LOBA-244560 format. One record per residue (C-alpha): z, x, y. Coordinates in nm, 4 decimals. Example, Ala and Ser with C-alpha at 12.3 -4.5 7.8 and 13.67 -1.06 7.14 Angstrom:
atom zz=0.7800; xx=1.2300; yy=-0.4500
atom zz=0.7140; xx=1.3670; yy=-0.1060
end
This chain:
atom zz=10.7081; xx=6.5740; yy=6.1596
atom zz=10.7112; xx=6.9216; yy=6.0117
atom zz=10.4807; xx=7.1989; yy=6.1360
atom zz=10.2011; xx=7.1221; yy=5.8932
atom zz=10.1979; xx=6.7527; yy=5.9853
atom zz=10.2050; xx=6.8278; yy=6.3584
atom zz=9.9186; xx=7.0721; yy=6.3235
atom zz=9.7027; xx=6.8451; yy=6.1069
atom zz=9.7463; xx=6.5582; yy=6.3511
atom zz=9.6161; xx=6.7789; yy=6.6322
atom zz=9.3483; xx=6.9620; yy=6.4334
atom zz=9.0597; xx=6.7340; yy=6.5490
atom zz=9.1482; xx=6.7980; yy=6.9135
atom zz=9.1815; xx=7.1725; yy=6.8575
atom zz=8.8449; xx=7.1939; yy=6.6835
atom zz=8.6770; xx=6.9903; yy=6.9565
atom zz=8.8144; xx=7.2176; yy=7.2287
atom zz=8.7099; xx=7.5315; yy=7.0420
atom zz=8.3609; xx=7.4019; yy=6.9586
atom zz=8.2844; xx=7.3186; yy=7.3211
atom zz=8.4004; xx=7.6622; yy=7.4338
atom zz=8.2173; xx=7.8474; yy=7.1580
atom zz=7.9166; xx=7.6347; yy=7.0623
atom zz=7.9721; xx=7.7372; yy=6.7025
atom zz=8.1213; xx=7.5343; yy=6.4185
atom zz=8.2150; xx=7.8388; yy=6.2118
atom zz=8.3730; xx=8.0223; yy=6.5055
atom zz=8.5580; xx=7.7072; yy=6.6111
atom zz=8.6974; xx=7.6638; yy=6.2592
atom zz=8.8100; xx=8.0283; yy=6.2596
atom zz=8.9757; xx=7.9791; yy=6.6000
atom zz=9.1627; xx=7.6755; yy=6.4692
atom zz=9.2760; xx=7.8703; yy=6.1634
atom zz=9.4006; xx=8.1572; yy=6.3819
atom zz=9.5851; xx=7.9020; yy=6.5942
atom zz=9.7609; xx=7.7708; yy=6.2851
atom zz=9.8685; xx=8.1220; yy=6.1840
atom zz=10.0208; xx=8.1808; yy=6.5264
atom zz=10.1904; xx=7.8407; yy=6.5223
atom zz=10.3262; xx=7.8926; yy=6.1733
atom zz=10.4483; xx=8.2394; yy=6.2656
atom zz=10.6349; xx=8.1311; yy=6.5780
atom zz=11.0088; xx=8.1297; yy=6.5247
atom zz=11.0972; xx=7.9024; yy=6.8172
atom zz=10.9618; xx=7.5448; yy=6.8111
atom zz=10.7597; xx=7.4757; yy=7.1283
atom zz=10.8668; xx=7.1979; yy=7.3632
atom zz=10.5241; xx=7.0399; yy=7.3063
atom zz=10.3175; xx=7.1153; yy=6.9977
atom zz=10.0072; xx=6.9784; yy=7.1690
atom zz=10.0494; xx=7.2020; yy=7.4731
atom zz=10.1248; xx=7.5090; yy=7.2617
atom zz=9.8377; xx=7.4564; yy=7.0181
atom zz=9.5823; xx=7.3635; yy=7.2864
atom zz=9.6731; xx=7.6709; yy=7.4888
atom zz=9.6585; xx=7.8934; yy=7.1818
atom zz=9.3206; xx=7.7701; yy=7.0592
atom zz=9.1828; xx=7.8081; yy=7.4117
atom zz=9.2988; xx=8.1690; yy=7.4389
atom zz=9.1677; xx=8.2535; yy=7.0931
atom zz=8.8339; xx=8.0916; yy=7.1801
atom zz=8.8074; xx=8.2842; yy=7.5072
atom zz=8.8545; xx=8.6124; yy=7.3193
atom zz=8.5951; xx=8.5131; yy=7.0596
atom zz=8.3477; xx=8.4028; yy=7.3269
atom zz=8.3735; xx=8.7328; yy=7.5124
atom zz=8.2792; xx=8.9253; yy=7.1997
atom zz=8.0178; xx=8.6682; yy=7.0936
atom zz=7.8297; xx=8.7048; yy=7.4216
atom zz=7.7381; xx=9.0616; yy=7.3324
atom zz=7.5850; xx=8.9401; yy=7.0051
atom zz=7.4016; xx=8.6539; yy=7.1750
atom zz=7.2381; xx=8.8915; yy=7.4219
atom zz=7.0773; xx=9.0685; yy=7.1244
atom zz=6.9903; xx=8.7437; yy=6.9462
atom zz=6.6326; xx=8.7153; yy=6.8188
atom zz=6.4533; xx=8.4264; yy=6.9912
atom zz=6.6142; xx=8.1245; yy=7.1581
atom zz=6.9837; xx=8.0738; yy=7.0878
atom zz=7.1023; xx=7.7179; yy=7.0190
atom zz=7.4531; xx=7.5976; yy=6.9320
atom zz=7.5358; xx=7.5279; yy=6.5700
atom zz=7.4473; xx=7.1627; yy=6.5048
atom zz=7.7410; xx=6.9231; yy=6.4944
atom zz=7.6853; xx=6.5951; yy=6.3106
atom zz=8.0141; xx=6.4303; yy=6.4035
atom zz=8.2941; xx=6.5159; yy=6.6444
atom zz=8.6298; xx=6.4804; yy=6.4645
atom zz=8.8169; xx=6.4002; yy=6.7860
atom zz=8.8002; xx=6.0478; yy=6.9253
atom zz=8.9409; xx=5.9152; yy=7.2506
atom zz=8.8039; xx=5.5748; yy=7.3590
atom zz=8.9208; xx=5.6349; yy=7.7150
atom zz=8.7020; xx=5.9450; yy=7.7399
atom zz=8.4205; xx=5.8619; yy=7.5009
atom zz=8.1474; xx=5.9165; yy=7.7633
atom zz=8.2766; xx=6.2602; yy=7.8619
atom zz=8.3213; xx=6.3618; yy=7.4992
atom zz=7.9698; xx=6.2524; yy=7.4013
atom zz=7.8041; xx=6.4185; yy=7.6998
atom zz=7.9911; xx=6.7456; yy=7.6595
atom zz=7.8929; xx=6.7916; yy=7.2953
atom zz=7.5174; xx=6.7471; yy=7.3517
atom zz=7.3080; xx=7.0588; yy=7.2975
atom zz=7.1816; xx=7.0425; yy=7.6546
atom zz=7.5375; xx=7.0398; yy=7.7923
atom zz=7.6463; xx=7.3220; yy=7.5614
atom zz=7.3536; xx=7.5313; yy=7.6818
atom zz=7.4623; xx=7.4679; yy=8.0399
atom zz=7.8146; xx=7.5762; yy=7.9492
atom zz=7.6641; xx=7.9053; yy=7.8299
atom zz=7.5908; xx=7.9853; yy=8.1954
atom zz=7.9610; xx=7.9855; yy=8.2794
atom zz=8.2077; xx=8.2686; yy=8.2409
atom zz=8.4539; xx=8.2250; yy=7.9529
atom zz=8.7306; xx=8.1278; yy=8.1972
atom zz=8.5095; xx=7.8801; yy=8.3869
atom zz=8.3939; xx=7.7293; yy=8.0617
atom zz=8.7471; xx=7.6886; yy=7.9286
atom zz=8.8805; xx=7.5364; yy=8.2514
atom zz=8.5865; xx=7.2947; yy=8.2651
atom zz=8.6325; xx=7.1861; yy=7.9037
atom zz=9.0085; xx=7.1337; yy=7.9329
atom zz=9.0011; xx=6.9568; yy=8.2675
atom zz=8.6704; xx=6.7671; yy=8.2768
atom zz=8.6303; xx=6.6802; yy=7.9113
atom zz=8.9863; xx=6.6435; yy=7.7855
atom zz=9.1592; xx=6.5575; yy=8.1169
atom zz=9.4364; xx=6.8164; yy=8.0865
atom zz=9.6572; xx=6.8515; yy=8.3922
atom zz=9.6096; xx=7.1613; yy=8.6065
atom zz=9.9525; xx=7.2849; yy=8.4974
atom zz=9.8399; xx=7.2679; yy=8.1330
atom zz=9.5046; xx=7.4300; yy=8.2110
atom zz=9.6756; xx=7.7107; yy=8.4017
atom zz=9.9137; xx=7.7753; yy=8.1125
atom zz=9.6266; xx=7.7783; yy=7.8647
atom zz=9.4048; xx=8.0306; yy=8.0471
atom zz=9.6808; xx=8.2392; yy=8.2017
atom zz=9.5851; xx=8.1792; yy=8.5648
atom zz=9.7540; xx=8.0016; yy=8.8541
atom zz=9.6785; xx=7.6374; yy=8.9237
atom zz=9.4995; xx=7.7322; yy=9.2470
atom zz=9.2857; xx=7.9826; yy=9.0604
atom zz=9.2005; xx=7.7169; yy=8.8019
atom zz=9.0939; xx=7.4775; yy=9.0759
atom zz=8.8573; xx=7.7414; yy=9.2109
atom zz=8.7227; xx=7.8115; yy=8.8631
atom zz=8.6623; xx=7.4398; yy=8.8173
atom zz=8.4763; xx=7.4116; yy=9.1493
atom zz=8.2399; xx=7.6902; yy=9.0440
atom zz=8.1970; xx=7.5449; yy=8.6970
atom zz=8.1176; xx=7.1978; yy=8.8318
atom zz=7.8598; xx=7.3446; yy=9.0681
atom zz=7.6759; xx=7.5168; yy=8.7828
atom zz=7.6986; xx=7.2151; yy=8.5540
atom zz=7.5854; xx=6.9593; yy=8.8107
atom zz=7.2870; xx=7.1718; yy=8.9108
atom zz=7.1350; xx=7.1328; yy=8.5666
atom zz=7.3303; xx=6.8448; yy=8.4154
atom zz=7.1252; xx=6.6611; yy=8.1543
atom zz=7.0692; xx=6.2883; yy=8.1893
atom zz=7.0057; xx=6.0811; yy=7.8786
atom zz=6.9089; xx=5.7234; yy=7.8072
atom zz=7.2172; xx=5.5084; yy=7.8617
atom zz=7.1036; xx=5.2468; yy=7.6097
atom zz=7.1895; xx=5.3855; yy=7.2675
atom zz=6.9830; xx=5.1186; yy=7.0873
atom zz=6.6637; xx=5.1982; yy=7.2819
atom zz=6.7175; xx=5.5678; yy=7.2203
atom zz=6.7523; xx=5.5127; yy=6.8459
atom zz=6.4458; xx=5.2887; yy=6.8361
atom zz=6.2362; xx=5.5542; yy=7.0086
atom zz=6.3651; xx=5.8131; yy=6.7629
atom zz=6.2695; xx=5.5873; yy=6.4709
atom zz=5.9134; xx=5.5590; yy=6.6066
atom zz=5.9038; xx=5.9356; yy=6.6491
atom zz=6.0027; xx=6.0035; yy=6.2895
atom zz=5.7523; xx=5.7463; yy=6.1607
atom zz=5.4761; xx=5.9193; yy=6.3563
atom zz=5.6009; xx=6.2590; yy=6.2382
atom zz=5.5862; xx=6.1496; yy=5.8753
atom zz=5.2308; xx=6.0184; yy=5.9193
atom zz=5.1112; xx=6.3178; yy=6.1212
atom zz=4.9876; xx=6.0759; yy=6.3880
atom zz=4.9006; xx=6.2957; yy=6.6875
atom zz=4.8296; xx=6.0024; yy=6.9180
atom zz=5.1522; xx=5.8199; yy=6.8375
atom zz=5.3525; xx=6.1380; yy=6.8797
atom zz=5.1853; xx=6.2186; yy=7.2104
atom zz=5.2680; xx=5.8713; yy=7.3445
atom zz=5.6371; xx=5.9242; yy=7.2741
atom zz=5.6599; xx=6.2645; yy=7.4420
atom zz=5.7136; xx=6.3450; yy=7.8076
atom zz=5.4196; xx=6.5277; yy=7.9655
atom zz=5.6284; xx=6.8441; yy=8.0021
atom zz=5.8134; xx=6.8112; yy=7.6711
atom zz=5.9475; xx=7.1311; yy=7.5175
atom zz=5.9860; xx=7.2209; yy=7.1512
atom zz=6.2445; xx=7.4947; yy=7.0988
atom zz=6.3298; xx=7.6529; yy=6.7649
atom zz=6.6245; xx=7.8713; yy=6.6637
atom zz=6.5562; xx=8.0861; yy=6.3598
atom zz=6.7519; xx=8.3883; yy=6.4738
atom zz=6.4956; xx=8.6124; yy=6.3042
atom zz=6.6346; xx=8.4979; yy=5.9691
atom zz=6.3961; xx=8.2140; yy=5.8848
atom zz=6.0386; xx=8.1048; yy=5.9606
atom zz=6.0109; xx=7.8424; yy=6.2311
atom zz=5.7520; xx=7.6174; yy=6.3898
atom zz=5.7566; xx=7.8209; yy=6.7081
atom zz=6.0134; xx=7.9723; yy=6.9376
atom zz=5.8970; xx=7.7540; yy=7.2236
atom zz=5.6005; xx=7.5232; yy=7.2841
atom zz=5.5469; xx=7.3071; yy=7.5931
atom zz=5.3294; xx=7.0075; yy=7.6805
atom zz=5.2784; xx=6.6764; yy=7.5017
atom zz=4.9405; xx=6.7648; yy=7.3518
atom zz=5.0496; xx=7.1051; yy=7.2202
atom zz=5.3761; xx=6.9775; yy=7.0765
atom zz=5.2186; xx=6.6678; yy=6.9171
atom zz=4.9454; xx=6.8707; yy=6.7472
atom zz=5.1895; xx=7.1309; yy=6.6192
atom zz=5.4245; xx=6.8705; yy=6.4742
atom zz=5.1405; xx=6.6736; yy=6.3157
atom zz=4.9980; xx=6.9876; yy=6.1584
atom zz=5.3207; xx=7.0789; yy=5.9778
atom zz=5.5463; xx=6.7879; yy=5.8857
atom zz=5.3084; xx=6.5853; yy=5.6630
atom zz=5.2573; xx=6.9027; yy=5.4604
atom zz=5.6301; xx=6.9472; yy=5.4247
atom zz=5.6468; xx=6.5983; yy=5.2751
atom zz=5.3845; xx=6.7028; yy=5.0179
atom zz=5.6174; xx=6.9731; yy=4.8890
atom zz=5.9045; xx=6.7225; yy=4.8709
atom zz=6.0851; xx=6.8127; yy=5.1920
atom zz=6.2704; xx=6.5005; yy=5.3048
atom zz=6.4700; xx=6.4094; yy=5.6095
atom zz=6.7562; xx=6.1753; yy=5.6851
atom zz=6.8008; xx=6.0399; yy=6.0394
atom zz=7.1325; xx=6.1507; yy=6.1811
atom zz=7.2866; xx=6.2045; yy=6.5207
atom zz=7.2933; xx=6.5750; yy=6.6014
atom zz=7.5330; xx=6.6709; yy=6.8803
atom zz=7.5476; xx=6.3083; yy=6.9843
atom zz=7.1699; xx=6.2754; yy=7.0219
atom zz=6.9167; xx=6.1158; yy=6.7833
atom zz=6.7932; xx=6.3593; yy=6.5242
atom zz=6.7620; xx=6.4338; yy=6.1556
atom zz=6.8629; xx=6.6731; yy=5.8809
atom zz=6.5727; xx=6.8069; yy=5.6718
atom zz=6.6249; xx=6.9016; yy=5.3072
atom zz=6.4240; xx=7.0726; yy=5.0357
atom zz=6.3510; xx=6.9035; yy=4.7035
atom zz=6.6894; xx=7.0102; yy=4.5693
atom zz=6.8741; xx=6.8494; yy=4.8592
atom zz=6.9622; xx=7.1747; yy=5.0318
atom zz=6.9635; xx=7.1850; yy=5.4116
atom zz=6.6413; xx=7.3306; yy=5.5538
atom zz=6.6911; xx=7.2629; yy=5.9247
atom zz=6.8107; xx=7.0119; yy=6.1809
atom zz=6.6088; xx=6.8488; yy=6.4555
atom zz=6.7493; xx=6.6826; yy=6.7692
atom zz=6.5830; xx=6.4845; yy=7.0488
atom zz=6.6717; xx=6.4590; yy=7.4173
atom zz=6.5506; xx=6.1227; yy=7.5517
atom zz=6.5043; xx=6.0223; yy=7.9154
atom zz=6.3038; xx=5.7434; yy=8.0829
atom zz=6.1691; xx=5.6204; yy=7.7499
atom zz=6.0204; xx=5.9570; yy=7.6529
atom zz=6.1315; xx=6.2560; yy=7.4480
atom zz=6.2011; xx=6.5435; yy=7.6855
atom zz=6.3091; xx=6.8174; yy=7.4451
atom zz=6.2939; xx=6.8715; yy=7.0690
atom zz=6.5296; xx=7.1339; yy=6.9286
atom zz=6.5278; xx=7.2649; yy=6.5739
atom zz=6.7855; xx=7.4936; yy=6.4124
atom zz=6.6693; xx=7.6699; yy=6.0966
atom zz=6.8817; xx=7.9862; yy=6.1138
atom zz=7.0676; xx=7.9687; yy=5.7785
atom zz=7.3793; xx=8.1212; yy=5.9359
atom zz=7.4140; xx=7.8070; yy=6.1493
atom zz=7.3686; xx=7.5505; yy=5.8726
atom zz=7.6240; xx=7.6417; yy=5.6071
atom zz=7.8827; xx=7.3916; yy=5.7311
atom zz=7.6338; xx=7.1112; yy=5.6520
atom zz=7.6132; xx=7.1975; yy=5.2817
atom zz=7.4100; xx=7.4304; yy=5.0555
atom zz=7.1297; xx=7.5906; yy=5.2579
atom zz=6.7671; xx=7.6036; yy=5.1467
atom zz=6.5652; xx=7.9231; yy=5.1192
atom zz=6.3404; xx=7.8616; yy=5.4198
atom zz=6.1158; xx=8.1556; yy=5.3336
atom zz=6.0504; xx=8.0115; yy=4.9870
atom zz=5.9707; xx=7.6726; yy=5.1405
atom zz=5.7330; xx=7.8414; yy=5.3838
atom zz=5.5529; xx=8.0228; yy=5.1018
atom zz=5.5146; xx=7.6998; yy=4.9050
atom zz=5.3854; xx=7.5253; yy=5.2159
atom zz=5.1212; xx=7.7930; yy=5.2696
atom zz=5.0108; xx=7.7716; yy=4.9045
atom zz=4.9807; xx=7.3938; yy=4.9282
atom zz=4.7625; xx=7.4162; yy=5.2370
atom zz=4.5391; xx=7.6857; yy=5.0846
atom zz=4.4893; xx=7.4830; yy=4.7656
atom zz=4.3305; xx=7.1946; yy=4.9573
atom zz=4.0920; xx=7.3987; yy=5.1709
end
C-alpha cells in the first residue's frame, strides 16, 4: 500500500485513540489530520505504520489536552464530552472495552487523570498495546508506564460506571422514557428514574439549557415534563440514537437542524443520569446546528399564548 492507503486503513483507530484522550470530536479530527501531515512529511518509511501513526496521534493529543485543560477550567457550567454517535473503530475481541471507554461517564472519569496517565490507560487498557509500544508513544520508560497505569487504574476503578449488561432491556427502558417524555407524563417518568437521578446540561454559556444540574426523581421528572411536550408543539422532534454507546436521542428543530443530544445512563432497571449537550460548538459534527436561542424564544411565546 502507498502512504495514503496505509493511513486511511488506520484512520478509524487513530480517531478512536484521539477521541478517548481528548473527549472532543473536533479536536480528535484535528489531531488525526496533524498526524497525517507528519506521516506524509516523513522521508523515511517507518518499520510499522501502525506503531508510528498511533504514537504520533497520541503525542499530538497529549499536547492538545494540556492546552485544552486551561480552557476547560474556565468553561461556563458543566463540561461534557462532544457527543459521539458511532465509533469508527471496531475490534470484536475488545468490543466490551471499546464500548465502556467511550461512554460519557468513562470519559468524565478519564478527565481526572493527567494527560500521560490518560494516554497510557487508553493505549494499554482499551486498545491492548504492548508496554513497549505505549512507552514509545508517550516517551517514557516501560517501568514508568506501568506506574502510570497503576495510578490510572486506581482512579478509574474508584468511580468506574456500571451499566445494564442487557442491551435489549436498556433500549426498552429508554423507549419507555422517551414515550413518557413526549407525553409529559410526570408519574411515568418518575417511575423510570433512580431516586438520586441527576440531570446535567452542557450549554457552555452559548445556548439556553434546561438546567446546569438537577437532582432527585421528582425534580427531574417535573422539569422534563414541563418542557418537552412544549418543544413538540413548536415542531422540535427527536430520533432515538445511541450517544457514546448509551441509549439517547438527537433533537432537531423544524428544519431538521441539530438542537441538542440527550444520553441516559441505566443501572438496575432505572435511569441514573441524564446528560444533554446543547453547546453549538459541540454539535457541528452532527450536521447543521439549530439556533437554540431562537427555539427558546419561540417556546416562551408558545407558552405565554396559552396562559
